[in-house]
C-alpha distance (Angstrom), angle and dihedral (degrees) to the residues before:
residue distance angle dihedral
M1 . . .
Q2 3.79 . .
K3 3.82 93.1 .
R4 3.79 92.1 47.2
L5 3.80 91.3 52.1
D6 3.81 94.4 46.7
R7 3.80 92.3 48.5
R8 3.79 102.0 40.4
L9 3.76 103.2 29.8
F10 3.77 113.9 21.9
L11 3.79 103.6 41.4
G12 3.78 118.8 109.2
G13 3.74 143.4 80.7
T14 3.70 127.9 -55.7
G15 3.78 90.8 -87.2
A16 3.77 129.7 -144.0
G17 3.77 120.4 -21.1
L18 3.75 129.9 -165.2
A19 3.77 112.4 -73.0
L20 3.76 119.1 -129.7
P21 3.82 113.2 -110.2
M22 3.77 123.7 -109.2
L23 3.77 115.2 -88.6
E24 3.77 99.2 -98.2
S25 3.76 135.0 98.7
L26 3.76 109.7 -41.7
Q27 3.79 99.7 -172.9
P28 3.83 105.6 109.9
A29 3.75 121.5 -140.2
A30 3.80 87.3 -130.8
N31 3.81 89.8 67.0
A32 3.79 96.7 51.9
G33 3.76 112.1 129.0
E34 3.80 92.3 7.4
S35 3.77 125.5 135.3
I36 3.78 125.8 -172.1
T37 3.76 115.7 -122.3
E38 3.77 122.2 -140.5
N39 3.80 96.0 -142.2
R40 3.78 121.4 102.9
A41 3.82 106.2 -96.3
P42 3.83 121.6 -144.0
A43 3.82 93.2 -119.9
R44 3.78 122.2 58.0
R45 3.82 103.2 162.8
F46 3.80 136.2 43.4
V47 3.81 131.1 -157.4
C48 3.78 125.2 -179.5
V49 3.82 123.4 -168.6
A50 3.79 114.1 -172.6
P51 3.83 128.2 -179.7
D52 3.81 111.2 -154.1
Y53 3.79 96.0 -133.2
G54 3.78 99.3 33.6
V55 3.81 117.9 -135.3
Y56 3.79 134.9 -65.5
P57 3.86 100.3 -82.1
P58 3.84 102.5 -142.6
A59 3.82 91.0 54.8
F60 3.81 94.4 47.7
F61 3.80 109.3 39.4
P62 3.84 116.1 71.8
E63 3.78 119.0 -134.6
Q64 3.80 94.1 -141.0
T65 3.79 125.3 62.6
G66 3.77 130.5 -147.4
R67 3.80 128.0 39.2
D68 3.81 100.8 -44.0
Y69 3.80 98.1 56.5
E70 3.81 120.6 143.8
M71 3.79 115.3 -119.1
P72 3.80 116.6 -126.9
A73 3.80 118.7 -134.0
T74 3.82 98.8 -86.7
L75 3.80 97.3 39.4
K76 3.81 88.3 49.1
M77 3.82 88.1 76.9
M78 3.80 84.5 75.5
A79 3.82 95.4 49.6
R80 3.81 95.7 116.7
H81 3.81 89.6 58.5
R82 3.78 95.5 47.5
Q83 3.81 95.0 120.7
D84 3.81 92.3 47.2
M85 3.80 98.6 54.0
S86 3.79 143.6 55.9
V87 3.80 125.7 -144.5
F88 3.80 122.7 -152.5
S89 3.80 132.1 -157.4
Y90 3.81 128.6 -167.6
L91 3.80 98.7 18.4
D92 3.78 120.3 134.7
H93 3.79 144.0 139.7
P94 3.85 110.3 -88.8
G95 3.76 115.3 -129.2
V96 3.82 97.7 15.1
G97 3.81 95.1 111.3
G98 3.78 124.4 -168.4
G99 3.79 139.1 -63.7
H100 3.78 131.2 90.3
A101 3.82 91.2 -67.7
C102 3.80 90.9 71.2
T103 3.82 88.3 75.3
R104 3.83 87.9 70.3
T105 3.79 93.5 56.4
F106 3.79 100.1 65.6
L107 3.79 95.8 105.8
N108 3.81 100.2 32.5
G109 3.82 108.3 27.7
L110 3.79 95.6 -134.2
K111 3.80 136.3 93.8
A112 3.78 114.9 -128.8
G113 3.81 90.8 -123.1
D114 3.80 90.6 58.0
A115 3.79 95.6 52.8
G116 3.79 94.4 78.5
T117 3.78 112.7 -172.9
D118 3.79 92.3 -27.6
R119 3.79 95.6 85.7
N120 3.79 94.4 163.0
R121 3.79 87.6 75.2
L122 3.81 86.0 75.3
V123 3.82 93.9 67.3
S124 3.79 108.9 130.9
L125 3.80 129.8 -131.8
D126 3.80 94.0 -112.0
Q127 3.80 92.3 55.1
V128 3.80 92.4 48.8
I129 3.81 90.0 50.7
A130 3.83 89.9 47.1
R131 3.78 90.3 58.4
R132 3.81 88.0 56.2
I133 3.80 102.3 43.1
G134 3.82 109.5 9.7
M135 3.77 109.3 58.0
E136 3.81 94.6 94.3
N137 3.81 93.7 54.8
R138 3.79 128.5 85.6
F139 3.81 88.7 -110.8
P140 3.83 115.6 28.6
A141 3.79 87.9 -160.8
L142 3.81 137.9 -9.1
V143 3.78 133.4 -159.0
T144 3.81 122.9 -155.3
G145 3.79 137.8 175.4
N146 3.77 132.9 51.6
G147 3.78 105.8 -92.7
A148 3.79 129.5 115.8
P149 3.84 110.2 -62.3
I150 3.78 112.5 -94.2
S151 3.81 98.1 162.8
F152 3.82 117.1 84.2
T153 3.79 130.8 -179.8
E154 3.78 125.3 -125.6
A155 3.81 86.7 -91.6
G156 3.82 92.8 54.2
I157 3.82 95.1 -105.7
P158 3.82 118.5 141.4
V159 3.81 109.8 -111.1
P160 3.80 111.1 -121.5
S161 3.78 114.4 -112.3
V162 3.82 125.5 -133.5
P163 3.81 95.0 -126.0
T164 3.81 106.2 -163.5
P165 3.80 135.4 41.8
D166 3.80 93.7 -123.1
R167 3.82 92.4 55.5
F168 3.75 90.4 43.8
F169 3.80 92.3 52.5
N170 3.81 92.8 45.2
L171 3.79 92.8 48.3
L172 3.78 90.7 54.3
F173 3.78 104.5 35.6
V174 3.83 113.1 15.5
D175 3.82 117.8 84.2
E176 3.81 119.2 -139.5
D177 3.76 120.6 -119.5
A178 3.83 121.6 -104.7
K179 3.80 94.3 -95.8
T180 3.79 92.5 52.6
K181 3.80 91.0 49.9
D182 3.79 90.8 50.2
R183 3.82 90.1 52.6
Q184 3.79 89.9 49.6
R185 3.81 91.7 51.6
Q186 3.79 90.7 48.9
A187 3.81 93.1 48.8
L188 3.81 93.1 47.3
G189 3.82 90.0 46.5
D190 3.79 91.1 51.2
N191 3.80 90.6 50.8
A192 3.80 90.7 49.2
S193 3.82 89.7 52.3
I194 3.79 91.1 51.9
L195 3.78 90.3 50.8
D196 3.82 90.2 51.8
V197 3.79 89.5 56.1
L198 3.79 91.6 46.9
L199 3.77 92.0 51.3
E200 3.78 93.6 48.8
D201 3.81 93.7 47.5
S202 3.80 92.4 45.2
R203 3.77 94.5 51.2
S204 3.78 90.9 51.5
L205 3.81 88.8 58.6
Q206 3.80 95.1 55.1
P207 3.84 99.7 86.9
K208 3.81 90.5 50.7
L209 3.79 97.3 54.1
A210 3.76 132.5 92.6
S211 3.83 116.5 -116.5
Q212 3.81 94.4 -100.1
D213 3.79 91.5 51.4
R214 3.78 90.8 47.8
V215 3.80 88.4 59.8
K216 3.80 89.8 53.1
L217 3.79 90.1 47.4
D218 3.79 90.7 51.1
E219 3.81 88.9 53.4
Y220 3.79 89.2 50.2
L221 3.82 92.4 50.3
T222 3.80 89.4 48.8
A223 3.80 88.3 55.4
V224 3.80 91.8 49.4
R225 3.80 91.7 50.3
E226 3.82 89.8 49.1
T227 3.79 89.7 51.5
E228 3.81 89.9 49.1
R229 3.77 89.1 54.2
K230 3.81 91.7 51.4
L231 3.79 91.5 49.0
T232 3.80 90.1 51.7
R233 3.79 91.1 50.2
R234 3.79 92.2 51.4
K235 3.82 92.0 49.0
D236 3.80 90.6 49.8
W237 3.83 91.4 55.7
I238 3.82 97.4 49.1
D239 3.80 95.4 88.4
I240 3.79 97.3 35.4
P241 3.81 107.5 101.6
R242 3.77 117.8 -120.3
P243 3.82 118.2 -118.5
K244 3.79 115.2 -87.9
V245 3.78 112.5 -127.4
K246 3.78 134.7 157.9
P247 3.81 117.6 -106.8
P248 3.81 112.6 -105.9
K249 3.79 113.2 -87.1
R250 3.80 120.7 -110.1
D251 3.77 125.0 -139.2
E252 3.79 95.8 178.2
D253 3.78 137.0 40.0
V254 3.81 109.7 -46.6
Y255 3.78 95.2 -136.5
E256 3.78 93.3 49.8
Q257 3.78 92.0 51.9
S258 3.81 90.1 51.1
V259 3.81 93.1 60.5
Y260 3.80 126.5 79.5
P261 2.98 128.1 -70.1
Y262 3.79 92.5 20.0
D263 3.78 92.5 52.6
M264 3.83 88.5 66.2
S265 3.78 89.9 83.4
L266 3.79 90.0 50.2
F267 3.80 92.3 50.2
F268 3.80 90.0 50.5
E269 3.81 92.6 50.2
I270 3.80 91.1 52.3
M271 3.81 91.3 45.7
V272 3.79 90.4 57.0
L273 3.82 90.0 49.1
A274 3.80 88.8 51.4
L275 3.78 91.6 53.8
Q276 3.81 93.8 42.8
T277 3.80 92.5 52.8
E278 3.82 92.6 44.9
S279 3.80 89.2 -122.9
T280 3.81 85.8 136.9
R281 3.77 137.5 -10.3
V282 3.80 99.1 -156.9
L283 3.83 123.4 63.1
T284 3.79 132.7 169.5
Y285 3.81 122.7 -169.6
Q286 3.83 117.1 -163.4
M287 3.82 114.1 -157.4
P288 3.81 109.1 -150.7
G289 3.78 126.1 -121.1
G290 3.77 120.8 -162.4
N291 3.79 126.9 115.6
R292 3.80 98.5 -75.7
M293 3.78 119.5 152.7
F294 3.77 110.4 -117.1
P295 3.83 113.2 -138.3
F296 3.79 94.4 -130.3
D297 3.79 129.4 123.2
G298 3.79 109.7 -99.4
I299 3.83 96.2 26.2
T300 3.80 112.3 120.1
M301 3.84 101.8 156.0
G302 3.79 139.5 51.6
Y303 3.77 120.5 -86.2
H304 3.80 97.2 -112.7
T305 3.80 91.1 46.8
L306 3.81 90.0 53.6
T307 3.78 93.2 49.5
H308 3.82 87.7 59.8
H309 3.76 89.0 62.1
G310 3.81 97.1 143.4
K311 3.84 86.2 -151.5
D312 3.80 90.0 -63.2
P313 3.84 103.6 157.8
E314 3.81 94.1 -140.3
K315 3.80 94.7 52.2
A316 3.80 93.1 39.6
G317 3.80 89.8 53.1
Q318 3.81 91.7 51.6
I319 3.78 95.6 48.1
Q320 3.80 88.8 52.7
I321 3.81 89.4 58.7
I322 3.77 88.6 60.1
D323 3.80 93.5 42.8
R324 3.81 91.3 51.7
Y325 3.79 89.6 52.7
Y326 3.82 90.0 52.2
L327 3.82 92.6 50.5
T328 3.81 90.7 45.2
Q329 3.77 89.5 56.2
L330 3.81 90.9 46.3
A331 3.81 89.3 52.5
S332 3.82 89.2 52.3
L333 3.79 89.7 51.7
I334 3.81 89.2 53.8
D335 3.81 88.6 48.7
R336 3.80 90.6 56.1
L337 3.80 92.7 47.1
K338 3.83 89.2 51.6
T339 3.79 95.2 49.9
T340 3.84 98.3 38.4
K341 3.79 114.2 84.3
D342 3.77 127.6 -144.6
R343 3.81 123.6 -135.2
E344 3.75 90.0 -81.2
G345 3.80 93.6 54.3
R346 3.81 96.1 -106.5
P347 3.82 126.2 125.6
L348 3.81 110.7 -91.9
L349 3.80 90.3 -129.5
D350 3.82 91.1 65.4
S351 3.81 90.2 69.3
T352 3.82 100.4 24.1
V353 3.80 122.0 91.4
V354 3.81 109.1 -149.8
L355 3.82 113.9 -162.5
F356 3.81 119.9 -170.1
G357 3.77 121.1 -176.8
S358 3.77 150.2 96.3
G359 3.78 139.5 -121.5
M360 3.80 87.5 -127.7
G361 3.76 117.4 77.3
N362 3.79 102.2 178.1
A363 3.79 113.5 18.6
S364 3.78 92.4 -172.7
S365 3.78 90.3 67.8
H366 3.83 97.5 23.6
S367 3.80 87.9 -118.6
S368 3.79 122.6 164.7
R369 3.81 91.8 -162.5
D370 3.82 122.5 111.7
V371 3.80 96.7 7.7
P372 3.82 119.4 -161.6
V373 3.79 111.5 -104.0
L374 3.78 132.4 176.0
V375 3.82 127.3 170.5
A376 3.81 125.9 -167.9
G377 3.78 137.0 179.8
G378 3.79 126.4 -9.7
G379 3.79 97.5 119.2
L380 3.80 91.6 -73.2
K381 3.81 126.5 139.8
H382 3.80 107.8 -96.9
G383 3.79 144.8 170.0
H384 3.82 99.8 84.9
H385 3.77 140.7 101.6
H386 3.79 108.8 -136.6
S387 3.81 121.2 -159.6
F388 3.78 125.3 -175.5
P389 3.83 133.5 -153.2
K390 3.79 121.9 -108.7
D391 3.79 125.9 -129.4
N392 3.81 115.0 -158.8
N393 3.82 89.5 -23.2
Q394 3.80 89.7 -51.6
G395 3.77 116.2 127.1
T396 3.78 126.5 -152.3
P397 3.82 110.2 -76.3
L398 3.79 112.8 -94.8
S399 3.79 86.0 -144.2
N400 3.82 88.4 70.9
L401 3.80 85.7 70.1
Y402 3.82 89.7 47.0
V403 3.80 91.3 55.8
T404 3.81 89.0 56.2
L405 3.80 91.3 47.7
L406 3.82 91.3 50.5
R407 3.81 89.5 52.2
Q408 3.79 89.5 51.1
F409 3.78 86.6 62.0
G410 3.80 91.0 53.6
M411 3.79 98.2 -98.0
E412 3.78 113.9 141.8
T413 3.76 98.9 -146.6
D414 3.79 133.3 133.4
R415 3.78 100.4 -163.4
F416 3.76 144.8 40.6
A417 3.81 126.0 175.8
S418 3.83 108.2 -45.8
S419 3.81 97.0 -8.3
A420 3.78 120.2 147.2
G421 3.77 98.0 -175.2
D422 3.80 137.7 -34.4
L423 3.82 142.0 -89.3
D424 3.79 96.5 -128.9
H425 3.80 91.6 124.8
L426 3.82 89.6 61.4
M427 3.77 101.7 37.9
T428 3.83 110.8 31.0
């Protein structure tokens, strides 16, 4: 069994890594006014799971609020984790609007086209958290899956996703041969040389620039120095062996479990291994959209077609089959985080914030209003369904929740993206 798995499932290259940001200002607006505390924060890991088209709203959002809410059909897949999670209604990102592009805004609250020249406004929550908790790990943050990009660097660049389980496993746990390591050293050395030239040329310009341009040049030099630091980190990790772990076991046909949506379970298993081995502390999984035909009993139409159900009972029933599968897999991820211990012998979930949600609230109308959001673990106060009032069809900013999550990681900040407050009184 081990040989068959290694040959058929876990062969391949090292996969996609994190791309370096563009050489421009890397200080995100979300970090303005923030200082990092030295105390040990309750949360030490972050996982985001994001379905492109959200979930069918009537089967996800409870009608009752508080602790004794009744779980609708789709949310009921998470029933065994009820006391370890919080459900939110009527949260969204103000000003995002509709359309498919809203799926990309879940973690930053802004469409790329609305960022203008200030691209650092696109930085996503996972990347901000990674700067706080991930810089001592081999990978500060990793993105997996094949959905629309929701993770953006400090320069507003979409973070490349590791698209398959075999590449994901190899990236984390398979060491390169000596020749590959030599090529990596050469490439990183070449990049460092280029940066040296850029720094020298840029500094020579400084006396010739007006004051406003000097500010821009300072931002540019800050970006170059940040890139230098990342290059140094990557060089330092080349000769450090990767953790040795066994590939996840398979109970079904290997090929079937390597194809979406069955590979979701495999991705989640590897994600837990990544957290357990401290290979990374920040993970984002992007569930794809598209019009694929799901291989489930009762599904007769493509996924995208079903999301445009127009309240048709037949289509709405079929899309809920898919949604229930998604929530079943999420529940299994929570199971693994509960049963897997960290280096201190505690369940990973105790110090891992799990965020589930989408930038699309109602896929049938491409609406970004009232997005589905669920948070589990991370030392937060759970067990409730929270609903928020609307003001002129505007919900409470989702970024209010993100401010609270950032604070749970020890970041003293009072704003993120479009936030207008926090949810500390509900969660901490």
